[in-house]
C-alpha positions, 0 to 999 in steps of 0.5 A: 395693535399691529404697526402699519405695513411699509414696503420693507415689511411687505417684501418680508411677507412675500419672502416669508410666504414663499419660504413657508409654503410647501407647494406652487401657487399664486398670491394676488395682492390688492388694495393698500399692498398694491398702492404701497408697491406702486408708491402711491402711499408710504404704508398700509394697515394690512395686506389684502390678498387672494390665493388662486391656486392656493399653495400647500401650507397657505393657511398654516403659513399665514397663521405663523407669519402674521405673528412673526412679522406682526402683520394684519392679513386680510383674505379679501379681493375685489371679487368679494365686493363686486362681480369677478371681471372676465380675464382678471388673471390675465390683466394681473401684474406680476410682482415677484416669485418667492419659493414656488409662489408667484405674487401679482397685483390683482387686476387693476381694473377690478381694483379700480371698479371696487374702489370706485364703488366704495368711494372712500377718498383714499380709494378714489386717489388710488384710482386716479393714480392707476389712471395716471400711471397707465394701469387702467384706461377709461374706455376699457374700465367702462366696457368691463363695468358694462360686462358685469352690470347684469351680475350686480343683482347678486350683490344686494348691498350694491345699488347698480344705478349709483355704481354706474353713475360713479363709473360714468362720472369717472370715465367722463361718459354719460354726461 
């Protein structure tokens, strides 16, 4: 079992990815990594991320770095669980550049909707922190949900009405 990831280990990961990859690319951190870098948690169990575009040597670097740094790395992002939000790249928040790789937080609205849908207490605390820190606004969150709602049919594990109910309760709408 690998130890939890703290901020120093996450920073070591980003530096190592920038050093080991051989081309330009963009890596979006999400989930616990975002919570860690924003100070909402002291640690996380893994580094969730998506590359778009993938830098050359991306997968080879992951294979080496996960063992060198003893990290759990997951290739996961909100669009694996809910429909991709329009303009998510533009809302993603830049973190740093290491080597030829830019690192950003995956769009906070995508993360918030994904976390609301999942509904775990830690996820809901993260969404509250996003709101408190001004990373999301309720009206915009509800509007983005409205845009993806017709696409929920492509995600059979989701119950569209339950998802809408959770979003509306969080946003204070529909009550």
